[in-house]
Residue, then its C-alpha position, 0 to 999 in steps of 0.5 A: m769370665e762369668l762366675p756362678s755366684r755374685l758373692i764369689e764375684a765380689a770376693v774375687d773383685q776384692m782380692a784382685s784389688l791387691p797389687g800384683i794379684g790378677r783375677k785368675t790368681a784372685l779366683r784361685l785364692v777365693l776358692n781356696l778360702l771356700r775349702r777352709s773351715d769357718e774357723q779358719v776363714n774367721s781367723f784369717a779375716e780377724s787377723f786383717q781386722l786386728m792389724r788394721q785397727g792395731v798398727r799405727g805409724c811411729a810418732t818419731c820415725h813413721n815406722l809401723t808399730e803397735t805402740e806410740e814409738c817403734s822398738i828401734c826408736v826406743n832402743p837406747l843402743r841405736k844412734e839417735h844422731v844418725i838417721c837413715v831415710v827410706e821410702d817404706l817399711r820394706d826398705l827399712l827391713a832390707i837394711e835391718a836384715t844386714g845387721q850393719f846399721q846402728g842408727r835410726y830411721h825415717v820412713l817417708g811413706g813414698v817418693i815424690s812422683p808427679m805422675e802418680g799425684v804424690g807431692p812433698n806434702d803427701l810424705n813425712i818430710e816436715s817431721l824429718v826437717t824437725r828431726a834434722a834440726t835436733i841432731a844438727v847440734h851433734e858433731d857426728g849428726e848425719i842424714i843418710f839417703a837410702l832411696p830408690a835409684t830411680m828418677e822419683g828417688e833422685t827427685t825426692a833426694f834432691y828435694l830433701f837435700r834442699k830442705l835440709s841444706s840450712n842445717n849444719l849437718k852431714v848429708t850422705s847417700i848410700a853408694r850406688g852398688i844398688a843398680v839404677g832403677e832397682d828397688l832397695q828391697h830387691a837388693d841382696e844383703a851383701t850389696l846393701v852392706q857395701s852401699l851403707r859402708q861406702r856412702l858418699p856425701y850427697n851433692n846436687 
C-alpha cells in the first residue's frame, strides 16, 4: 500500500511498531491524528514525552512510579515481610484490583525465555534475593510466586526457588485457578482472589 506522503508513511511505521498494531490500524490512528487540532496533537505527543522522562522503576520493588519508591512500598499498612513476585505492572494491577493482597510486590520485568533471548541477568532477580534475605528473619516471611502458568513462567519460578532455597523462608505459588497458558492479567478477579487464598508451598 503506497501512501501519498512520506511523512504519513513515517508516522504509520512508528505507530505500527507498537505491539498488537497492524499497518491498517496504524493508518487509521494516524489519519485520526491528522484530523485533530495542533493543540490536541501537541498535548498527545507531550503526554508521552513527559511519561518517558518522569516514570522510573521503584528503587525497592521495580514497580513503575514517579518518585524514588512507589506508593505500595511506602505504605506502612502493607506487610513488608510478604512479597508477591509478578512478571510486570499488568499483573500487579490485576492482583491489586482484587483488594485481597496486603503485602508488597517485586516486579521481575519479564520471565526467563531463551527463545526471546531473555536470561536471568535481564530480570530483577538479584534485588529479590537481597529482599528475601531481609525478610527471612521474620517468622511469617513469605515469597509468593504469581507468575504466568506457561513454560517460561514455570522455568522462572523454578530458577527463583533455587536462588531462594538458602533462606529459611516460606515460598508459595498461587493456586492454579489460573489456566495453564493464560496470562495473569487476563484472569477475572474472582479467580485471582481464590488463587491467592489457596496458594500452595512451592516445590520443584
